[in-house]
C-alpha positions as CSV (number, residue, x, y, z in Angstrom):
1,M,123.4,135.0,91.6
2,V,121.0,134.2,94.4
3,S,122.5,132.0,97.1
4,A,120.8,128.8,98.2
5,E,120.3,130.2,101.7
6,A,118.6,133.4,100.3
7,L,116.4,131.2,98.1
8,R,115.5,129.0,101.0
9,T,114.5,132.1,103.1
10,L,112.4,133.4,100.2
11,V,110.6,130.0,99.9
12,G,110.2,129.9,103.7
13,I,108.5,133.3,103.6
14,I,106.2,132.1,100.8
15,G,105.6,129.0,102.9
16,N,104.6,131.1,105.9
17,I,102.1,133.0,103.8
18,I,100.5,129.9,102.2
19,C,100.6,128.1,105.5
20,L,98.7,131.0,107.1
21,F,96.0,130.6,104.5
22,F,96.0,126.9,105.2
23,Y,95.4,127.4,108.9
24,L,92.7,130.0,108.1
25,S,91.0,127.9,105.4
26,P,88.6,126.2,107.8
27,V,87.1,129.5,108.8
28,P,84.1,129.2,106.4
29,T,83.4,125.8,108.0
30,F,83.4,127.2,111.5
31,V,81.2,130.1,110.4
32,R,78.7,127.5,109.2
33,I,79.1,125.7,112.6
34,W,78.5,128.9,114.4
35,K,75.4,129.8,112.4
36,K,73.9,126.3,112.7
37,G,74.8,126.0,116.4
38,A,76.1,122.4,115.9
39,V,79.2,120.7,114.5
40,E,77.1,118.3,112.4
41,D,79.2,115.5,110.8
42,Y,82.4,117.6,110.9
43,S,85.4,115.8,112.5
44,A,87.7,117.5,115.0
45,L,90.5,115.0,114.2
46,P,92.2,117.1,111.4
47,Y,92.3,120.2,113.8
48,L,93.6,118.1,116.7
49,A,96.3,116.6,114.5
50,T,97.2,120.0,113.1
51,L,97.5,121.5,116.6
52,M,99.8,118.7,117.8
53,S,101.9,119.0,114.7
54,C,102.2,122.8,115.2
55,M,103.2,122.4,118.8
56,V,106.0,119.9,118.0
57,W,107.3,122.1,115.1
58,T,107.2,125.2,117.3
59,L,109.5,123.3,119.7
60,Y,111.7,122.1,116.7
61,G,112.0,125.7,115.4
62,L,113.4,127.1,118.7
63,P,117.0,128.3,118.5
64,I,118.0,126.0,121.4
65,V,116.7,122.9,119.5
66,H,117.3,123.6,115.8
67,P,119.1,126.9,115.0
68,G,118.3,128.6,111.7
69,S,114.7,127.6,111.7
70,T,113.0,130.9,112.6
71,L,110.5,130.7,109.8
72,V,109.5,127.2,111.0
73,F,109.0,128.5,114.5
74,T,106.9,131.6,113.5
75,I,104.3,129.9,111.3
76,S,104.1,126.9,113.7
77,F,103.4,129.1,116.7
78,L,100.8,131.0,114.7
79,G,99.3,127.7,113.8
80,V,99.0,126.8,117.5
81,V,97.1,130.0,118.2
82,I,94.7,129.6,115.3
83,E,94.0,125.8,115.8
84,T,93.4,126.5,119.5
85,I,90.7,129.1,118.6
86,L,89.1,126.8,116.1
87,L,89.0,123.9,118.6
88,I,87.4,126.1,121.3
89,I,84.6,126.9,118.8
90,F,84.3,123.2,118.1
91,L,84.0,122.5,121.8
92,I,81.3,125.1,122.3
93,F,79.1,123.6,119.6
94,S,79.7,119.9,120.2
95,D,77.4,117.6,122.1
96,K,78.4,116.3,125.6
97,K,79.9,113.1,124.3
98,K,82.0,114.7,121.6
99,R,83.0,117.5,124.0
100,L,84.3,115.1,126.6
101,K,86.3,113.1,124.0
102,L,87.8,116.3,122.6
103,L,88.9,117.6,126.0
104,L,90.6,114.3,126.8
105,L,92.5,114.3,123.5
106,L,93.5,117.9,124.1
107,F,94.9,117.2,127.6
108,L,96.7,114.1,126.1
109,E,98.4,116.3,123.5
110,L,99.4,118.9,126.1
111,F,100.9,116.2,128.2
112,I,102.9,114.7,125.3
113,I,104.3,118.1,124.2
114,A,105.3,119.0,127.8
115,L,107.0,115.6,128.2
116,L,108.8,116.0,124.9
117,A,110.0,119.5,125.7
118,T,111.2,118.5,129.1
119,L,113.1,115.4,128.0
120,S,114.7,116.9,124.9
121,L,115.9,120.0,126.7
122,T,117.2,118.3,129.9
123,L,118.5,114.9,128.7
124,F,120.1,116.0,125.4
125,H,122.7,118.8,125.3
126,S,123.6,119.2,121.6
127,Y,121.6,120.7,118.8
128,K,122.0,117.6,116.7
129,K,120.5,115.2,119.3
130,R,117.6,117.6,120.2
131,S,116.8,118.1,116.5
132,L,116.8,114.4,116.0
133,I,114.5,113.6,118.8
134,V,112.0,116.4,118.2
135,G,112.3,116.0,114.4
136,V,111.4,112.3,114.6
137,V,108.4,113.1,116.8
138,G,107.4,116.0,114.5
139,V,107.5,113.7,111.5
140,S,105.3,111.1,113.3
141,F,102.6,113.7,114.2
142,S,102.8,115.4,110.9
143,I,102.1,112.0,109.2
144,V,99.1,111.6,111.5
145,M,98.0,115.1,110.5
146,Y,98.0,114.2,106.9
147,F,96.5,110.8,107.5
148,S,93.6,112.3,109.5
149,P,91.7,113.4,106.4
150,L,91.4,109.7,105.5
151,S,88.3,109.4,107.6
152,V,86.8,112.4,105.8
153,M,87.8,110.9,102.4
154,K,86.1,107.6,103.4
155,L,82.9,109.6,104.2
156,V,83.2,111.3,100.8
157,I,83.4,108.0,98.9
158,S,80.6,106.4,100.9
159,T,78.2,109.3,100.6
160,K,79.4,110.5,97.1
161,S,79.4,114.0,98.6
162,V,82.3,116.5,99.4
163,E,80.0,118.6,101.6
164,F,82.1,117.9,104.7
165,M,85.5,118.1,102.9
166,P,86.0,121.8,102.3
167,F,87.8,122.5,99.0
168,S,89.7,125.5,100.4
169,L,91.2,123.3,103.1
170,S,92.3,120.6,100.6
171,L,93.7,123.1,98.2
172,A,95.6,125.1,100.9
173,A,97.0,121.8,102.3
174,F,98.3,120.8,98.9
175,F,100.1,124.1,98.2
176,N,101.4,124.3,101.7
177,C,103.0,120.9,101.6
178,L,104.4,121.6,98.1
179,V,106.2,124.8,99.2
180,W,107.6,123.3,102.4
181,S,108.8,120.2,100.5
182,T,110.7,122.6,98.2
183,Y,112.1,124.5,101.3
184,A,113.3,121.2,102.8
185,L,115.1,120.2,99.5
186,I,117.0,123.5,99.1
187,R,119.0,122.7,102.4
188,F,118.1,119.1,102.9
189,D,116.0,118.6,106.0
190,P,114.4,115.1,106.0
191,F,112.3,115.9,109.1
192,I,110.4,118.6,107.1
193,L,110.6,116.8,103.7
194,V,109.0,113.4,104.7
195,P,105.7,114.6,106.2
196,N,105.2,117.4,103.6
197,G,106.0,115.0,100.7
198,L,103.3,112.7,102.0
199,G,101.0,115.8,102.4
200,V,101.4,116.5,98.7
201,V,100.3,113.0,97.9
202,F,97.2,113.2,100.2
203,G,96.4,116.7,98.9
204,V,96.4,115.4,95.3
205,A,94.1,112.5,96.4
206,Q,91.6,114.9,98.1
207,L,91.5,117.3,95.1
208,I,90.8,114.3,92.8
209,L,88.0,113.2,95.0
210,Y,86.6,116.7,95.0
211,G,86.7,116.7,91.2
212,V,85.0,113.3,91.0
213,Y,82.1,114.0,93.5
214,Y,81.6,117.8,93.1
215,K,78.6,117.4,90.7
216,S,76.9,114.7,92.7
217,T,77.3,116.8,95.9
218,N,75.4,119.7,94.3
219,K,72.7,117.2,93.2
220,I,72.4,115.7,96.7
221,M,72.2,119.2,98.3
222,E,69.5,120.3,95.8
223,E,67.4,117.2,96.5
224,R,67.8,117.7,100.3
225,K,66.7,121.4,99.8
226,D,63.6,120.3,97.8
227,K,62.7,117.8,100.5
228,E,63.0,120.4,103.2
229,V,60.7,122.8,101.1
230,I,58.2,120.0,100.6
231,L,58.3,119.1,104.3
232,S,57.9,122.7,105.3
233,D,54.8,123.0,102.9
234,V,53.3,119.8,104.4
235,M,53.8,121.2,107.9
236,V,52.1,124.4,107.0
237,V,49.1,122.6,105.3
238,S,48.8,120.3,108.4
239,S,48.8,123.3,110.7
240,I,46.1,125.0,108.7
241,Q,44.0,121.8,108.5
242,L,44.4,121.3,112.3
243,Q,43.3,124.9,112.9
244,H,40.3,124.4,110.5
245,N,39.3,121.2,112.4
246,K,39.4,123.1,115.7
247,I,37.1,125.8,114.4
248,T,34.7,123.3,112.8
249,S,34.6,121.3,116.1
250,T,33.9,124.4,118.1
251,T,31.1,125.5,115.8
252,T,29.5,122.0,115.7
253,F,29.4,121.4,119.4
254,A,28.8,125.0,120.6
255,P,25.6,125.2,122.8
256,H,22.6,127.0,121.2
257,D,20.7,129.6,123.1
258,H,17.0,128.7,123.7
259,D,14.4,131.1,125.0
260,S,13.7,130.1,128.6
261,N,10.5,132.1,128.8
262,K,7.6,131.1,126.4
263,D,4.2,132.8,126.1
């Protein structure tokens, strides 16, 4: 019979794999940003929240903080690396105002994690106390991470379009939270269960929104494409007309040659 610890390890490995796909799911979005050379209406908040959450859980998974959480450490550290790369791309293609705001938030996050690491490792000398302090902070930032899509969900409802709420990200977030909730239940860990349980709820909400507004999104994008084609045609016609007017004007007002010598 499979022991609870072996089952927990298996679920944790599956969680690592799914979580990796969750962290990589925004890649198509960032490919689009790269091609367009602009972040458009995409928000950096989900990626900032994910980065902060990953940094806290990396600290939580350290053997000197919470022994037996190697799988939490590995995927959280990998998440820090991936989210950092994505945010660098976001910085490159943001306008000056957004870039400054993003940099300030990044520095704030680094300050908070440095302060948390210093206080938890120097003031508390037992695994239980360190786990408690870092775990509570981890829960707080994980809740923020799962609440951050609310701004995107609000945009979806107001525009009736899921264009800026990638399906892959919503689906990956749902399965990721579901697996880690299971992981936390096998050997009860409230610090992992609470944020991931909330994540499941928000994941379901996002998937429902996607199902509701998917068809209207296609219609809106087709109408926008038709308008762009019409605008392009108008610009071409206007350019041709302008060129024709220039030629006509030149022909009308060109000086005629007259014979200067007459018999």
